[in-house]
C-alpha positions in Angstrom: 23.4 -7.2 -25.7 26.6 -5.4 -24.6 25.6 -6.2 -20.9 25.6 -9.9 -21.8 28.9 -9.5 -23.6 30.4 -7.8 -20.6 29.2 -10.6 -18.3 30.6 -13.2 -20.7 34.0 -11.4 -20.8 34.0 -11.1 -17.0 33.2 -14.8 -16.5 36.0 -15.7 -18.9 38.4 -13.5 -16.9 37.3 -15.2 -13.7 37.9 -18.6 -15.4 41.4 -17.4 -16.3 42.0 -16.3 -12.7 40.8 -19.7 -11.4 43.4 -21.4 -13.7 46.1 -19.0 -12.5 45.3 -19.7 -8.9 44.8 -23.5 -9.2 47.6 -24.3 -11.7 50.2 -21.6 -11.1 49.8 -21.1 -7.4 53.1 -20.7 -5.6 51.7 -20.3 -2.1 51.9 -16.5 -2.2 49.1 -14.5 -0.7 47.2 -12.6 -3.4 44.8 -10.6 -1.3 46.7 -8.2 1.1 45.6 -8.9 4.6 44.2 -7.6 6.8 41.4 -6.4 4.5 38.0 -4.9 5.1 35.0 -7.1 4.5 31.5 -8.0 5.7 30.0 -11.1 7.3 26.2 -11.1 7.3 26.4 -7.4 6.7 28.6 -6.6 9.7 31.9 -4.9 9.0 35.0 -7.0 9.8 38.7 -7.0 9.3 39.8 -10.2 7.5 43.0 -11.3 9.2 43.7 -14.7 7.6 42.5 -17.1 5.0 43.1 -20.8 5.5 42.0 -24.3 4.4 41.4 -26.7 7.3 40.8 -29.7 4.9 37.1 -29.6 5.4 35.9 -30.0 1.7 32.3 -29.0 2.5 33.4 -25.8 4.3 36.1 -24.9 1.9 38.3 -21.9 2.7 37.9 -20.2 6.0 38.5 -16.6 7.0 39.6 -15.5 10.5 37.8 -12.2 11.0 37.9 -9.5 13.7 34.7 -7.7 14.5 34.6 -4.0 15.5 34.3 -5.0 19.2 37.7 -6.9 18.9 36.2 -10.4 19.0 37.4 -12.9 16.4 35.6 -15.7 14.6 36.4 -18.2 11.9 33.8 -18.4 9.2 33.5 -20.1 5.8 35.0 -17.8 3.2 31.9 -18.1 1.2 30.1 -16.1 3.9 32.6 -13.2 3.4 31.9 -10.2 1.2 34.7 -7.8 0.2 33.9 -4.3 -0.9 33.0 -4.0 -4.6 36.0 -3.3 -6.8 38.6 -4.6 -4.2 41.2 -7.3 -5.0 39.4 -9.5 -2.4 36.1 -9.1 -4.2 37.6 -10.3 -7.5 39.2 -13.3 -5.8 36.0 -14.2 -4.0 34.1 -14.0 -7.3 36.6 -16.5 -8.8 36.3 -18.7 -5.7 32.5 -18.7 -5.7 32.5 -19.5 -9.5 35.0 -22.4 -8.9 32.8 -23.6 -6.0 29.9 -23.7 -8.5 28.1 -20.7 -7.0 27.0 -17.4 -8.5 30.2 -15.3 -8.5 28.3 -12.1 -8.0 25.3 -12.9 -5.7 22.9 -10.1 -5.3 23.2 -8.5 -1.9 20.7 -5.8 -1.1 23.4 -4.0 0.8 26.7 -4.7 2.5 25.2 -3.2 5.6 22.3 -4.6 7.6 20.2 -2.6 10.0 21.4 -2.6 13.6 18.4 -4.6 14.7 19.2 -7.4 12.2 22.8 -7.3 13.2 21.9 -7.9 16.9 19.7 -10.8 16.0 22.1 -12.4 13.5 25.5 -11.7 15.0 28.0 -14.3 13.8 
């Protein structure tokens, strides 16, 4: 039962964070950038978060891969390391978007063969 209570408390905390972001936002960046993250399991450096007015896409993230190339992806495709400020904000964003705030990822890393096939 305590696991459920912890989840309920965490979801309430995410709801409070959503209110803080959407009501009390003053345009200040909350997640220090650049920040480490993953897109489809590939390590990236998140350089910038933006909103291009595409409601279906939502927030975007400009990311730099280890080879130096850059891509803009939907922020919902981004995973920050567990316990980081970015992970907390992404959990709130996912919840606000109507998605599971903590999707189960088998790993933040994907095998090299999968990375080659699914490069973003």
